[in-house]
PDB file of all heavy atoms in Angstrom:
ATOM      1  N   MET A   1       0.857  -1.179  -0.005  1.00  0.00           N
ATOM      2  CA  MET A   1       0.000   0.012   0.018  1.00  0.00           C
ATOM      3  C   MET A   1       0.880   1.245   0.007  1.00  0.00           C
ATOM      4  O   MET A   1       1.792   1.368   0.795  1.00  0.00           O
ATOM      5  CB  MET A   1      -0.894  -0.013   1.259  1.00  0.00           C
ATOM      6  CG  MET A   1      -1.947   1.030   1.300  1.00  0.00           C
ATOM      7  SD  MET A   1      -3.051   1.027   2.690  1.00  0.00           S
ATOM      8  CE  MET A   1      -3.668  -0.644   2.777  1.00  0.00           C
ATOM      9  N   ASP A   2       0.603   2.158  -0.880  1.00  0.00           N
ATOM     10  CA  ASP A   2       1.473   3.355  -0.991  1.00  0.00           C
ATOM     11  C   ASP A   2       1.044   4.403   0.054  1.00  0.00           C
ATOM     12  O   ASP A   2       0.009   4.226   0.753  1.00  0.00           O
ATOM     13  CB  ASP A   2       1.454   3.902  -2.403  1.00  0.00           C
ATOM     14  CG  ASP A   2       0.071   4.414  -2.868  1.00  0.00           C
ATOM     15  OD1 ASP A   2      -0.816   4.483  -2.020  1.00  0.00           O
ATOM     16  OD2 ASP A   2      -0.050   4.725  -4.042  1.00  0.00           O
ATOM     17  N   ASP A   3       1.819   5.408   0.158  1.00  0.00           N
ATOM     18  CA  ASP A   3       1.608   6.438   1.154  1.00  0.00           C
ATOM     19  C   ASP A   3       0.297   7.176   0.929  1.00  0.00           C
ATOM     20  O   ASP A   3      -0.430   7.496   1.892  1.00  0.00           O
ATOM     21  CB  ASP A   3       2.765   7.461   1.146  1.00  0.00           C
ATOM     22  CG  ASP A   3       4.023   6.900   1.747  1.00  0.00           C
ATOM     23  OD1 ASP A   3       3.952   5.873   2.500  1.00  0.00           O
ATOM     24  OD2 ASP A   3       5.123   7.419   1.468  1.00  0.00           O
ATOM     25  N   PHE A   4      -0.044   7.480  -0.375  1.00  0.00           N
ATOM     26  CA  PHE A   4      -1.296   8.091  -0.584  1.00  0.00           C
ATOM     27  C   PHE A   4      -2.481   7.317  -0.155  1.00  0.00           C
ATOM     28  O   PHE A   4      -3.463   7.817   0.450  1.00  0.00           O
ATOM     29  CB  PHE A   4      -1.454   8.504  -2.058  1.00  0.00           C
ATOM     30  CG  PHE A   4      -2.776   9.168  -2.369  1.00  0.00           C
ATOM     31  CD1 PHE A   4      -3.023  10.423  -1.966  1.00  0.00           C
ATOM     32  CD2 PHE A   4      -3.776   8.411  -3.023  1.00  0.00           C
ATOM     33  CE1 PHE A   4      -4.326  11.028  -2.217  1.00  0.00           C
ATOM     34  CE2 PHE A   4      -5.001   9.010  -3.262  1.00  0.00           C
ATOM     35  CZ  PHE A   4      -5.269  10.290  -2.863  1.00  0.00           C
ATOM     36  N   THR A   5      -2.487   6.020  -0.446  1.00  0.00           N
ATOM     37  CA  THR A   5      -3.588   5.161  -0.063  1.00  0.00           C
ATOM     38  C   THR A   5      -3.741   5.098   1.486  1.00  0.00           C
ATOM     39  O   THR A   5      -4.862   5.185   1.982  1.00  0.00           O
ATOM     40  CB  THR A   5      -3.378   3.732  -0.629  1.00  0.00           C
ATOM     41  OG1 THR A   5      -3.190   3.852  -2.063  1.00  0.00           O
ATOM     42  CG2 THR A   5      -4.548   2.838  -0.284  1.00  0.00           C
ATOM     43  N   LYS A   6      -2.653   5.022   2.155  1.00  0.00           N
ATOM     44  CA  LYS A   6      -2.699   5.069   3.642  1.00  0.00           C
ATOM     45  C   LYS A   6      -3.272   6.369   4.115  1.00  0.00           C
ATOM     46  O   LYS A   6      -4.132   6.400   5.010  1.00  0.00           O
ATOM     47  CB  LYS A   6      -1.290   4.887   4.225  1.00  0.00           C
ATOM     48  CG  LYS A   6      -0.747   3.497   4.057  1.00  0.00           C
ATOM     49  CD  LYS A   6       0.676   3.445   4.617  1.00  0.00           C
ATOM     50  CE  LYS A   6       1.350   2.135   4.291  1.00  0.00           C
ATOM     51  NZ  LYS A   6       2.752   2.130   4.757  1.00  0.00           N
ATOM     52  N   TYR A   7      -2.839   7.496   3.531  1.00  0.00           N
ATOM     53  CA  TYR A   7      -3.337   8.819   3.872  1.00  0.00           C
ATOM     54  C   TYR A   7      -4.801   8.927   3.605  1.00  0.00           C
ATOM     55  O   TYR A   7      -5.584   9.401   4.478  1.00  0.00           O
ATOM     56  CB  TYR A   7      -2.543   9.883   3.084  1.00  0.00           C
ATOM     57  CG  TYR A   7      -3.065  11.264   3.264  1.00  0.00           C
ATOM     58  CD1 TYR A   7      -2.748  12.033   4.404  1.00  0.00           C
ATOM     59  CD2 TYR A   7      -3.884  11.842   2.311  1.00  0.00           C
ATOM     60  CE1 TYR A   7      -3.240  13.312   4.551  1.00  0.00           C
ATOM     61  CE2 TYR A   7      -4.391  13.168   2.480  1.00  0.00           C
ATOM     62  CZ  TYR A   7      -4.032  13.873   3.597  1.00  0.00           C
ATOM     63  OH  TYR A   7      -4.478  15.136   3.720  1.00  0.00           O
ATOM     64  N   LEU A   8      -5.233   8.492   2.444  1.00  0.00           N
ATOM     65  CA  LEU A   8      -6.637   8.579   2.057  1.00  0.00           C
ATOM     66  C   LEU A   8      -7.505   7.748   2.994  1.00  0.00           C
ATOM     67  O   LEU A   8      -8.553   8.190   3.461  1.00  0.00           O
ATOM     68  CB  LEU A   8      -6.835   8.100   0.611  1.00  0.00           C
ATOM     69  CG  LEU A   8      -8.289   8.124   0.091  1.00  0.00           C
ATOM     70  CD1 LEU A   8      -8.863   9.522   0.185  1.00  0.00           C
ATOM     71  CD2 LEU A   8      -8.316   7.569  -1.348  1.00  0.00           C
ATOM     72  N   ASN A   9      -7.097   6.506   3.261  1.00  0.00           N
ATOM     73  CA  ASN A   9      -7.873   5.624   4.173  1.00  0.00           C
ATOM     74  C   ASN A   9      -8.007   6.262   5.540  1.00  0.00           C
ATOM     75  O   ASN A   9      -9.104   6.206   6.160  1.00  0.00           O
ATOM     76  CB  ASN A   9      -7.203   4.317   4.287  1.00  0.00           C
ATOM     77  CG  ASN A   9      -7.414   3.462   3.004  1.00  0.00           C
ATOM     78  OD1 ASN A   9      -8.335   3.712   2.240  1.00  0.00           O
ATOM     79  ND2 ASN A   9      -6.555   2.527   2.790  1.00  0.00           N
ATOM     80  N   LYS A  10      -6.959   6.909   6.019  1.00  0.00           N
ATOM     81  CA  LYS A  10      -7.032   7.596   7.344  1.00  0.00           C
ATOM     82  C   LYS A  10      -8.037   8.775   7.260  1.00  0.00           C
ATOM     83  O   LYS A  10      -8.868   8.937   8.195  1.00  0.00           O
ATOM     84  CB  LYS A  10      -5.604   8.087   7.721  1.00  0.00           C
ATOM     85  CG  LYS A  10      -5.579   8.713   9.063  1.00  0.00           C
ATOM     86  CD  LYS A  10      -5.766   7.719  10.152  1.00  0.00           C
ATOM     87  CE  LYS A  10      -5.516   8.372  11.495  1.00  0.00           C
ATOM     88  NZ  LYS A  10      -5.915   7.509  12.590  1.00  0.00           N
ATOM     89  N   LYS A  11      -7.978   9.565   6.189  1.00  0.00           N
ATOM     90  CA  LYS A  11      -8.881  10.682   6.086  1.00  0.00           C
ATOM     91  C   LYS A  11     -10.304  10.279   5.907  1.00  0.00           C
ATOM     92  O   LYS A  11     -11.237  10.968   6.344  1.00  0.00           O
ATOM     93  CB  LYS A  11      -8.450  11.603   4.907  1.00  0.00           C
ATOM     94  CG  LYS A  11      -7.124  12.360   5.161  1.00  0.00           C
ATOM     95  CD  LYS A  11      -7.273  13.269   6.336  1.00  0.00           C
ATOM     96  CE  LYS A  11      -5.982  13.981   6.650  1.00  0.00           C
ATOM     97  NZ  LYS A  11      -6.106  14.841   7.827  1.00  0.00           N
ATOM     98  N   LEU A  12     -10.512   9.134   5.219  1.00  0.00           N
ATOM     99  CA  LEU A  12     -11.873   8.677   5.038  1.00  0.00           C
ATOM    100  C   LEU A  12     -12.584   8.182   6.303  1.00  0.00           C
ATOM    101  O   LEU A  12     -13.747   7.775   6.306  1.00  0.00           O
ATOM    102  CB  LEU A  12     -11.942   7.632   3.915  1.00  0.00           C
ATOM    103  CG  LEU A  12     -11.666   8.140   2.512  1.00  0.00           C
ATOM    104  CD1 LEU A  12     -11.616   7.020   1.510  1.00  0.00           C
ATOM    105  CD2 LEU A  12     -12.711   9.170   2.104  1.00  0.00           C
ATOM    106  N   GLU A  13     -11.853   8.141   7.389  1.00  0.00           N
ATOM    107  CA  GLU A  13     -12.391   7.799   8.700  1.00  0.00           C
ATOM    108  C   GLU A  13     -13.219   9.001   9.223  1.00  0.00           C
ATOM    109  O   GLU A  13     -14.049   8.834  10.133  1.00  0.00           O
ATOM    110  CB  GLU A  13     -11.328   7.406   9.693  1.00  0.00           C
ATOM    111  CG  GLU A  13     -10.644   6.101   9.343  1.00  0.00           C
ATOM    112  CD  GLU A  13      -9.456   5.816  10.269  1.00  0.00           C
ATOM    113  OE1 GLU A  13      -9.201   6.533  11.224  1.00  0.00           O
ATOM    114  OE2 GLU A  13      -8.792   4.770   9.973  1.00  0.00           O
ATOM    115  N   ILE A  14     -13.007  10.182   8.658  1.00  0.00           N
ATOM    116  CA  ILE A  14     -13.790  11.361   9.012  1.00  0.00           C
ATOM    117  C   ILE A  14     -15.122  11.279   8.311  1.00  0.00           C
ATOM    118  O   ILE A  14     -15.183  11.263   7.098  1.00  0.00           O
ATOM    119  CB  ILE A  14     -13.013  12.676   8.604  1.00  0.00           C
ATOM    120  CG1 ILE A  14     -11.645  12.664   9.256  1.00  0.00           C
ATOM    121  CG2 ILE A  14     -13.853  13.874   8.958  1.00  0.00           C
ATOM    122  CD1 ILE A  14     -10.723  13.748   8.762  1.00  0.00           C
ATOM    123  N   PRO A  15     -16.211  11.226   9.073  1.00  0.00           N
ATOM    124  CA  PRO A  15     -17.578  10.948   8.446  1.00  0.00           C
ATOM    125  C   PRO A  15     -17.918  12.036   7.353  1.00  0.00           C
ATOM    126  O   PRO A  15     -18.475  11.659   6.333  1.00  0.00           O
ATOM    127  CB  PRO A  15     -18.558  11.024   9.631  1.00  0.00           C
ATOM    128  CG  PRO A  15     -17.715  10.716  10.813  1.00  0.00           C
ATOM    129  CD  PRO A  15     -16.299  11.220  10.497  1.00  0.00           C
ATOM    130  N   GLU A  16     -17.644  13.316   7.623  1.00  0.00           N
ATOM    131  CA  GLU A  16     -18.031  14.352   6.651  1.00  0.00           C
ATOM    132  C   GLU A  16     -17.258  14.133   5.358  1.00  0.00           C
ATOM    133  O   GLU A  16     -17.830  14.312   4.273  1.00  0.00           O
ATOM    134  CB  GLU A  16     -17.749  15.723   7.205  1.00  0.00           C
ATOM    135  CG  GLU A  16     -18.605  16.042   8.444  1.00  0.00           C
ATOM    136  CD  GLU A  16     -17.985  15.535   9.745  1.00  0.00           C
ATOM    137  OE1 GLU A  16     -16.798  15.183   9.795  1.00  0.00           O
ATOM    138  OE2 GLU A  16     -18.720  15.539  10.755  1.00  0.00           O
ATOM    139  N   LEU A  17     -15.954  13.840   5.454  1.00  0.00           N
ATOM    140  CA  LEU A  17     -15.195  13.630   4.294  1.00  0.00           C
ATOM    141  C   LEU A  17     -15.593  12.376   3.531  1.00  0.00           C
ATOM    142  O   LEU A  17     -15.752  12.357   2.272  1.00  0.00           O
ATOM    143  CB  LEU A  17     -13.703  13.575   4.615  1.00  0.00           C
ATOM    144  CG  LEU A  17     -12.743  13.385   3.454  1.00  0.00           C
ATOM    145  CD1 LEU A  17     -12.793  14.607   2.546  1.00  0.00           C
ATOM    146  CD2 LEU A  17     -11.334  13.187   3.945  1.00  0.00           C
ATOM    147  N   LYS A  18     -15.909  11.311   4.268  1.00  0.00           N
ATOM    148  CA  LYS A  18     -16.343  10.050   3.626  1.00  0.00           C
ATOM    149  C   LYS A  18     -17.655  10.320   2.867  1.00  0.00           C
ATOM    150  O   LYS A  18     -17.806   9.796   1.742  1.00  0.00           O
ATOM    151  CB  LYS A  18     -16.532   8.970   4.703  1.00  0.00           C
ATOM    152  CG  LYS A  18     -17.204   7.717   4.203  1.00  0.00           C
ATOM    153  CD  LYS A  18     -16.128   6.669   3.961  1.00  0.00           C
ATOM    154  CE  LYS A  18     -16.718   5.317   3.661  1.00  0.00           C
ATOM    155  NZ  LYS A  18     -17.028   5.074   2.293  1.00  0.00           N
ATOM    156  N   LYS A  19     -18.540  11.057   3.454  1.00  0.00           N
ATOM    157  CA  LYS A  19     -19.827  11.374   2.793  1.00  0.00           C
ATOM    158  C   LYS A  19     -19.606  12.068   1.469  1.00  0.00           C
ATOM    159  O   LYS A  19     -20.192  11.728   0.438  1.00  0.00           O
ATOM    160  CB  LYS A  19     -20.693  12.238   3.710  1.00  0.00           C
ATOM    161  CG  LYS A  19     -22.015  12.556   3.147  1.00  0.00           C
ATOM    162  CD  LYS A  19     -22.837  13.430   4.131  1.00  0.00           C
ATOM    163  CE  LYS A  19     -24.121  13.882   3.512  1.00  0.00           C
ATOM    164  NZ  LYS A  19     -24.854  14.789   4.391  1.00  0.00           N
ATOM    165  N   GLU A  20     -18.751  13.101   1.456  1.00  0.00           N
ATOM    166  CA  GLU A  20     -18.428  13.882   0.257  1.00  0.00           C
ATOM    167  C   GLU A  20     -17.729  12.980  -0.806  1.00  0.00           C
ATOM    168  O   GLU A  20     -18.008  13.055  -1.991  1.00  0.00           O
ATOM    169  CB  GLU A  20     -17.616  15.087   0.603  1.00  0.00           C
ATOM    170  CG  GLU A  20     -18.360  16.147   1.348  1.00  0.00           C
ATOM    171  CD  GLU A  20     -19.596  16.676   0.603  1.00  0.00           C
ATOM    172  OE1 GLU A  20     -19.490  16.902  -0.631  1.00  0.00           O
ATOM    173  OE2 GLU A  20     -20.603  16.870   1.213  1.00  0.00           O
ATOM    174  N   TRP A  21     -16.797  12.161  -0.313  1.00  0.00           N
ATOM    175  CA  TRP A  21     -16.042  11.232  -1.195  1.00  0.00           C
ATOM    176  C   TRP A  21     -17.008  10.322  -1.936  1.00  0.00           C
ATOM    177  O   TRP A  21     -16.967  10.099  -3.099  1.00  0.00           O
ATOM    178  CB  TRP A  21     -14.983  10.463  -0.390  1.00  0.00           C
ATOM    179  CG  TRP A  21     -14.168   9.556  -1.208  1.00  0.00           C
ATOM    180  CD1 TRP A  21     -14.406   8.208  -1.437  1.00  0.00           C
ATOM    181  CD2 TRP A  21     -12.949   9.837  -1.897  1.00  0.00           C
ATOM    182  NE1 TRP A  21     -13.436   7.685  -2.219  1.00  0.00           N
ATOM    183  CE2 TRP A  21     -12.525   8.654  -2.490  1.00  0.00           C
ATOM    184  CE3 TRP A  21     -12.246  11.010  -2.049  1.00  0.00           C
ATOM    185  CZ2 TRP A  21     -11.385   8.636  -3.271  1.00  0.00           C
ATOM    186  CZ3 TRP A  21     -11.055  10.931  -2.806  1.00  0.00           C
ATOM    187  CH2 TRP A  21     -10.646   9.789  -3.417  1.00  0.00           C
ATOM    188  N   ASP A  22     -17.915   9.714  -1.101  1.00  0.00           N
ATOM    189  CA  ASP A  22     -18.907   8.767  -1.676  1.00  0.00           C
ATOM    190  C   ASP A  22     -19.839   9.483  -2.667  1.00  0.00           C
ATOM    191  O   ASP A  22     -20.253   8.885  -3.659  1.00  0.00           O
ATOM    192  CB  ASP A  22     -19.667   8.057  -0.577  1.00  0.00           C
ATOM    193  CG  ASP A  22     -18.792   7.086   0.219  1.00  0.00           C
ATOM    194  OD1 ASP A  22     -17.744   6.748  -0.269  1.00  0.00           O
ATOM    195  OD2 ASP A  22     -19.214   6.749   1.339  1.00  0.00           O
ATOM    196  N   ALA A  23     -20.245  10.703  -2.306  1.00  0.00           N
ATOM    197  CA  ALA A  23     -21.162  11.476  -3.198  1.00  0.00           C
ATOM    198  C   ALA A  23     -20.546  11.787  -4.564  1.00  0.00           C
ATOM    199  O   ALA A  23     -21.233  11.978  -5.509  1.00  0.00           O
ATOM    200  CB  ALA A  23     -21.606  12.730  -2.495  1.00  0.00           C
ATOM    201  N   SER A  24     -19.200  11.870  -4.634  1.00  0.00           N
ATOM    202  CA  SER A  24     -18.558  12.232  -5.871  1.00  0.00           C
ATOM    203  C   SER A  24     -18.365  11.012  -6.792  1.00  0.00           C
ATOM    204  O   SER A  24     -17.962  11.175  -7.946  1.00  0.00           O
ATOM    205  CB  SER A  24     -17.181  12.869  -5.583  1.00  0.00           C
ATOM    206  OG  SER A  24     -16.239  11.912  -5.059  1.00  0.00           O
ATOM    207  N   GLU A  25     -18.653   9.837  -6.343  1.00  0.00           N
ATOM    208  CA  GLU A  25     -18.398   8.609  -7.108  1.00  0.00           C
ATOM    209  C   GLU A  25     -19.144   8.569  -8.424  1.00  0.00           C
ATOM    210  O   GLU A  25     -18.573   8.258  -9.474  1.00  0.00           O
ATOM    211  CB  GLU A  25     -18.727   7.342  -6.280  1.00  0.00           C
ATOM    212  CG  GLU A  25     -18.337   6.070  -7.016  1.00  0.00           C
ATOM    213  CD  GLU A  25     -18.500   4.844  -6.176  1.00  0.00           C
ATOM    214  OE1 GLU A  25     -19.023   4.915  -5.074  1.00  0.00           O
ATOM    215  OE2 GLU A  25     -18.111   3.775  -6.656  1.00  0.00           O
ATOM    216  N   PRO A  26     -20.480   8.899  -8.466  1.00  0.00           N
ATOM    217  CA  PRO A  26     -21.159   8.866  -9.778  1.00  0.00           C
ATOM    218  C   PRO A  26     -20.535   9.831 -10.777  1.00  0.00           C
ATOM    219  O   PRO A  26     -20.401   9.444 -12.003  1.00  0.00           O
ATOM    220  CB  PRO A  26     -22.595   9.285  -9.458  1.00  0.00           C
ATOM    221  CG  PRO A  26     -22.769   8.983  -7.996  1.00  0.00           C
ATOM    222  CD  PRO A  26     -21.398   9.190  -7.381  1.00  0.00           C
ATOM    223  N   GLU A  27     -20.124  10.989 -10.339  1.00  0.00           N
ATOM    224  CA  GLU A  27     -19.470  11.919 -11.229  1.00  0.00           C
ATOM    225  C   GLU A  27     -18.152  11.381 -11.782  1.00  0.00           C
ATOM    226  O   GLU A  27     -17.828  11.448 -12.979  1.00  0.00           O
ATOM    227  CB  GLU A  27     -19.255  13.292 -10.550  1.00  0.00           C
ATOM    228  CG  GLU A  27     -18.637  14.321 -11.459  1.00  0.00           C
ATOM    229  CD  GLU A  27     -18.444  15.675 -10.730  1.00  0.00           C
ATOM    230  OE1 GLU A  27     -18.737  15.780  -9.543  1.00  0.00           O
ATOM    231  OE2 GLU A  27     -17.997  16.595 -11.419  1.00  0.00           O
ATOM    232  N   TYR A  28     -17.380  10.803 -10.927  1.00  0.00           N
ATOM    233  CA  TYR A  28     -16.129  10.207 -11.294  1.00  0.00           C
ATOM    234  C   TYR A  28     -16.337   9.076 -12.320  1.00  0.00           C
ATOM    235  O   TYR A  28     -15.658   8.985 -13.317  1.00  0.00           O
ATOM    236  CB  TYR A  28     -15.385   9.674 -10.063  1.00  0.00           C
ATOM    237  CG  TYR A  28     -14.136   8.884 -10.445  1.00  0.00           C
ATOM    238  CD1 TYR A  28     -12.951   9.516 -10.745  1.00  0.00           C
ATOM    239  CD2 TYR A  28     -14.165   7.484 -10.542  1.00  0.00           C
ATOM    240  CE1 TYR A  28     -11.804   8.849 -11.109  1.00  0.00           C
ATOM    241  CE2 TYR A  28     -13.049   6.791 -10.922  1.00  0.00           C
ATOM    242  CZ  TYR A  28     -11.862   7.475 -11.181  1.00  0.00           C
ATOM    243  OH  TYR A  28     -10.733   6.741 -11.543  1.00  0.00           O
ATOM    244  N   ASN A  29     -17.361   8.231 -12.067  1.00  0.00           N
ATOM    245  CA  ASN A  29     -17.646   7.156 -13.004  1.00  0.00           C
ATOM    246  C   ASN A  29     -18.037   7.639 -14.348  1.00  0.00           C
ATOM    247  O   ASN A  29     -17.662   7.070 -15.376  1.00  0.00           O
ATOM    248  CB  ASN A  29     -18.699   6.231 -12.428  1.00  0.00           C
ATOM    249  CG  ASN A  29     -18.225   5.451 -11.245  1.00  0.00           C
ATOM    250  OD1 ASN A  29     -17.036   5.222 -11.043  1.00  0.00           O
ATOM    251  ND2 ASN A  29     -19.133   4.977 -10.369  1.00  0.00           N
ATOM    252  N   LEU A  30     -18.845   8.734 -14.381  1.00  0.00           N
ATOM    253  CA  LEU A  30     -19.233   9.320 -15.680  1.00  0.00           C
ATOM    254  C   LEU A  30     -18.012   9.865 -16.419  1.00  0.00           C
ATOM    255  O   LEU A  30     -17.851   9.612 -17.620  1.00  0.00           O
ATOM    256  CB  LEU A  30     -20.248  10.461 -15.429  1.00  0.00           C
ATOM    257  CG  LEU A  30     -20.668  11.227 -16.672  1.00  0.00           C
ATOM    258  CD1 LEU A  30     -21.342  10.297 -17.684  1.00  0.00           C
ATOM    259  CD2 LEU A  30     -21.590  12.376 -16.282  1.00  0.00           C
ATOM    260  N   ILE A  31     -17.131  10.558 -15.744  1.00  0.00           N
ATOM    261  CA  ILE A  31     -15.921  11.085 -16.360  1.00  0.00           C
ATOM    262  C   ILE A  31     -15.043   9.977 -16.925  1.00  0.00           C
ATOM    263  O   ILE A  31     -14.589  10.011 -18.008  1.00  0.00           O
ATOM    264  CB  ILE A  31     -15.166  11.996 -15.351  1.00  0.00           C
ATOM    265  CG1 ILE A  31     -15.946  13.241 -15.049  1.00  0.00           C
ATOM    266  CG2 ILE A  31     -13.781  12.305 -15.913  1.00  0.00           C
ATOM    267  CD1 ILE A  31     -15.467  14.016 -13.901  1.00  0.00           C
ATOM    268  N   ALA A  32     -14.927   8.919 -16.130  1.00  0.00           N
ATOM    269  CA  ALA A  32     -14.084   7.769 -16.584  1.00  0.00           C
ATOM    270  C   ALA A  32     -14.725   7.139 -17.817  1.00  0.00           C
ATOM    271  O   ALA A  32     -13.992   6.743 -18.744  1.00  0.00           O
ATOM    272  CB  ALA A  32     -13.979   6.724 -15.424  1.00  0.00           C
ATOM    273  N   ALA A  33     -16.030   7.013 -17.861  1.00  0.00           N
ATOM    274  CA  ALA A  33     -16.725   6.429 -19.013  1.00  0.00           C
ATOM    275  C   ALA A  33     -16.489   7.316 -20.257  1.00  0.00           C
ATOM    276  O   ALA A  33     -16.307   6.782 -21.380  1.00  0.00           O
ATOM    277  CB  ALA A  33     -18.186   6.222 -18.742  1.00  0.00           C
ATOM    278  N   ILE A  34     -16.585   8.638 -20.091  1.00  0.00           N
ATOM    279  CA  ILE A  34     -16.377   9.536 -21.247  1.00  0.00           C
ATOM    280  C   ILE A  34     -14.921   9.377 -21.757  1.00  0.00           C
ATOM    281  O   ILE A  34     -14.733   9.300 -22.975  1.00  0.00           O
ATOM    282  CB  ILE A  34     -16.662  10.978 -20.845  1.00  0.00           C
ATOM    283  CG1 ILE A  34     -18.144  11.167 -20.606  1.00  0.00           C
ATOM    284  CG2 ILE A  34     -16.180  11.955 -21.865  1.00  0.00           C
ATOM    285  CD1 ILE A  34     -18.550  12.468 -19.954  1.00  0.00           C
ATOM    286  N   ILE A  35     -13.971   9.359 -20.880  1.00  0.00           N
ATOM    287  CA  ILE A  35     -12.567   9.180 -21.255  1.00  0.00           C
ATOM    288  C   ILE A  35     -12.389   7.853 -21.996  1.00  0.00           C
ATOM    289  O   ILE A  35     -11.738   7.838 -23.080  1.00  0.00           O
ATOM    290  CB  ILE A  35     -11.636   9.228 -20.015  1.00  0.00           C
ATOM    291  CG1 ILE A  35     -11.628  10.654 -19.483  1.00  0.00           C
ATOM    292  CG2 ILE A  35     -10.219   8.793 -20.389  1.00  0.00           C
ATOM    293  CD1 ILE A  35     -10.960  10.793 -18.124  1.00  0.00           C
ATOM    294  N   GLU A  36     -12.938   6.759 -21.519  1.00  0.00           N
ATOM    295  CA  GLU A  36     -12.833   5.484 -22.186  1.00  0.00           C
ATOM    296  C   GLU A  36     -13.486   5.505 -23.553  1.00  0.00           C
ATOM    297  O   GLU A  36     -12.970   4.936 -24.508  1.00  0.00           O
ATOM    298  CB  GLU A  36     -13.427   4.343 -21.347  1.00  0.00           C
ATOM    299  CG  GLU A  36     -12.580   4.000 -20.124  1.00  0.00           C
ATOM    300  CD  GLU A  36     -11.156   3.609 -20.535  1.00  0.00           C
ATOM    301  OE1 GLU A  36     -10.948   2.780 -21.397  1.00  0.00           O
ATOM    302  OE2 GLU A  36     -10.209   4.147 -19.878  1.00  0.00           O
ATOM    303  N   ALA A  37     -14.647   6.148 -23.691  1.00  0.00           N
ATOM    304  CA  ALA A  37     -15.330   6.272 -24.978  1.00  0.00           C
ATOM    305  C   ALA A  37     -14.470   7.046 -25.999  1.00  0.00           C
ATOM    306  O   ALA A  37     -14.389   6.720 -27.141  1.00  0.00           O
ATOM    307  CB  ALA A  37     -16.683   6.911 -24.828  1.00  0.00           C
ATOM    308  N   ARG A  38     -13.864   8.097 -25.491  1.00  0.00           N
ATOM    309  CA  ARG A  38     -12.992   8.904 -26.396  1.00  0.00           C
ATOM    310  C   ARG A  38     -11.805   8.132 -26.867  1.00  0.00           C
ATOM    311  O   ARG A  38     -11.320   8.210 -28.003  1.00  0.00           O
ATOM    312  CB  ARG A  38     -12.571  10.200 -25.721  1.00  0.00           C
ATOM    313  CG  ARG A  38     -13.698  11.164 -25.575  1.00  0.00           C
ATOM    314  CD  ARG A  38     -13.266  12.440 -24.933  1.00  0.00           C
ATOM    315  NE  ARG A  38     -14.371  13.389 -24.873  1.00  0.00           N
ATOM    316  CZ  ARG A  38     -14.308  14.578 -24.283  1.00  0.00           C
ATOM    317  NH1 ARG A  38     -13.163  14.945 -23.699  1.00  0.00           N
ATOM    318  NH2 ARG A  38     -15.306  15.400 -24.273  1.00  0.00           N
ATOM    319  N   LYS A  39     -11.217   7.314 -25.920  1.00  0.00           N
ATOM    320  CA  LYS A  39     -10.101   6.491 -26.311  1.00  0.00           C
ATOM    321  C   LYS A  39     -10.454   5.452 -27.388  1.00  0.00           C
ATOM    322  O   LYS A  39      -9.666   5.147 -28.249  1.00  0.00           O
ATOM    323  CB  LYS A  39      -9.522   5.749 -25.073  1.00  0.00           C
ATOM    324  CG  LYS A  39      -8.764   6.594 -24.141  1.00  0.00           C
ATOM    325  CD  LYS A  39      -8.268   5.714 -23.005  1.00  0.00           C
ATOM    326  CE  LYS A  39      -7.496   6.415 -21.931  1.00  0.00           C
ATOM    327  NZ  LYS A  39      -7.098   5.525 -20.870  1.00  0.00           N
ATOM    328  N   ALA A  40     -11.671   4.959 -27.313  1.00  0.00           N
ATOM    329  CA  ALA A  40     -12.103   3.912 -28.203  1.00  0.00           C
ATOM    330  C   ALA A  40     -12.316   4.450 -29.643  1.00  0.00           C
ATOM    331  O   ALA A  40     -12.293   3.717 -30.616  1.00  0.00           O
ATOM    332  CB  ALA A  40     -13.425   3.333 -27.726  1.00  0.00           C
ATOM    333  N   HIS A  41     -12.523   5.781 -29.741  1.00  0.00           N
ATOM    334  CA  HIS A  41     -12.711   6.382 -31.095  1.00  0.00           C
ATOM    335  C   HIS A  41     -11.462   6.869 -31.587  1.00  0.00           C
ATOM    336  O   HIS A  41     -10.725   7.365 -31.953  1.00  0.00           O
ATOM    337  CB  HIS A  41     -13.767   7.498 -31.075  1.00  0.00           C
ATOM    338  CG  HIS A  41     -15.123   6.939 -30.863  1.00  0.00           C
ATOM    339  ND1 HIS A  41     -15.794   6.273 -31.841  1.00  0.00           N
ATOM    340  CD2 HIS A  41     -16.025   7.009 -29.848  1.00  0.00           C
ATOM    341  CE1 HIS A  41     -16.965   5.888 -31.417  1.00  0.00           C
ATOM    342  NE2 HIS A  41     -17.132   6.353 -30.165  1.00  0.00           N
TER     343      HIS A  41
END
């Protein structure tokens, strides 16, 4: 496990941060899908 992952896991123990992190997941997934679609073309 790298240093960033350790840092992130520690920060995600904060409930407010975890809530915001989880709320951003659909947006991240959409962005990742757009990037993959552009790569395919």
